[in-house]
Phi, psi and omega in degrees: 000154178296149175303141182275180185297315184294318178296319181292322176298322175296320178294325175297316181297322182280353181081012181282344177207177178231159178298322179295319179295319180294321178297318181296323176297318180293320178297318178299319178294321180297334181269356179287157178303331180299339180256018173303125180075006179286326183246139171264343177201126176263151185229045188297318183296317178296322178296320179297326177293323181297315189289345179258008177293145178301140175066015179300327183295340182276348183275156185303324180264350168051032178081015180276156191287136177227140174252155185231123177301145190290007176257000177264136177292133168237126186307133177085005181230149173286151177249104189264345178054040176071019185234153170270350179293338178253025183302330183251023178295145178292156177296145176295141181278335180208162176294145168298157181304321181297315178295318181299321180291320176295317180297317179296334179275001176098020179289137169262104186280114186269346178167168174266131186262148178297159183200166169297138180308124179055022173066022190262055173179152175264004186273314178110002185281136175226114183284346184271317188243009182083171183235123176291148179274145176302149182219132181275113183299333184269328189231009174088197184304141178287146180288153174079195182297159181302143177244156183294146181274352190084157182215177007272349183276058189292304182296325178299316180296313182293325179298322178285315183297326184271356180090011179278344179210150175274328179230134173247105178289131180212196178223158183219109179254327177217011181136012191292349171262313188285325180297306179295330175299315181295319185281350179242007175070034179235187182255135175228122182246117173263106178284169171303131192305320187290349186283338181234128180299140175253006177295155183075026176229159170278118187281153166253299178228115180295340177282323192246344185303138178224131174267126186198192190211162171249146183219175180279331182218168178294319182297329173292330179296325174302312183298311182299317181294318181298324179289311185292324182267355181052049180211163177260133175279133174281112185272149178221140176259013181301136178288167181301329183296342181269359178255150173259113186247156179218152175240114179281130178269342181290122173069308191297334182261358182291142169068023178292137173282172188297322182294314180295315180300316181297313182294319182293313180295321178296321180295316178300319179297319179296316181294320177294323177295333179273005176107359180289137173255119186236109177282156172252125186227163171257146180248155171302143180305135178300134182308126176286134181238158166303157185306334184265349175050212178281323191298313186295309180294324180288324175293319181299322179301325180277325190268348194302320180287322178295323177298324179294328183269329193216035184299330182290346180274348183282147165302124183305326180292326178284313181302318182303317183284323178296318183294337175298332181296339180288342185268352182285128178281155181301319182293328177293321179294317178295320176298322179297317178298316181293317180297323178299313181297322178294320178292319177301318179297318178295320179296317180298321177297320182289321184276352182302129181098345176260142179275330178193159176250149179239130180213160166297139178297309174227152186277355183227157172281170183300123177290162175295136179299324182297336181282339185231012181299161180307141182143129184302330182292345179249009183298318182300315179292322178302310183291328175296313180295317181302316180297319179294315182296325183274344192302307183288316186291322185294335178298327180288323175296318178298326179286349190061038186260193177229152185200148176231132174256131174227152185291143179223016179268171178236171179306137181094350177251150170292154183303138178223141179244146169254137184252128176253124190209164175195191183277192185299140172065022172259024188302315185295318179295318178299317179296315182294319177295318179299322178297318179294323178294315179300316178300318181295315181293327180291341180276353182298000000 
């Protein structure tokens, strides 16, 4: 795997490399075939200007490469959110807070990354700008025909996995950080939503949207989160044996394919051998929602005027789901809000006493792109795959929780992620446990 941000920052400090040399390596990776369709706009010249700024080496990111998902505002550029419907949108007047914080920390922004149109899918397919193929950060190009990268932060994930960026800024509404992290063998941390501002972004669901990032390692996730949330993580060196962990069998383990089941079971065995005590528990049934949930009605509220002007420019699969939001009655939406809070309360009672839960991030490996590519004849398979990919991760968004996906596969397997998660504001514990899990797996 490529050296992570912290190791590279150490090499910069020791004089073993330079920010300019590291940026050039990232630019070279961005231009490789593995990053075909990863970027909708590259910003190499601006990045080169960043790395030669005075005192850049003193900043936390020290001029290292960062990519930005196409739904975040960058001053002087239009924010298209992976769509041609916003092709004529005015340039943003200022950076979104997430971009501004990364820039202030010394990020060299190498480009805007491709994404699912308006972030409305966990698969990663984009009919307008093409779809980047999944890439295993640990073992290189995946064998056989191209596989989906996961979404909606598809290009961000591939940019990190291929070495084109140290941090991929993205968003997570139902798994849009963790799904592509799992399918590309990298780390994706969804913080508690309220910790990072989502202003200056094109919204999907104002209830569930989370601004967060993908990185090469868990320790880099600490750095990215501290910058984005403008807070310090309380670190702990406690071993796994000092945490109370649980594995929910309800829902999260259903329908695992053979590769995911093998990797997950092997990982649990490894953690138990290292002293982890992992209970098996049942969870309250995930709140049943109308098919359109929160995302469709909240997205429709934002899109309704744009749909009147440019509905023919939308991906039909995206338009179909947004338009469902127009049919939700006000009383149904209010009932949905109340039911969510009641389910969160039941979940908190069940999770009380546990430090974190462990689940497969997604129950399947990355499907073949050809099976779900744009085309009405493949819609049924697309929606089946989309539902599977989103199932485990979206429960954490509904919980208003935090979760980290880290790779748990070995050479010869397609990428698989294990998800460490809990409720709101348990971010530091989730990060610390994830660090111990990563350390344990690296010793295998």
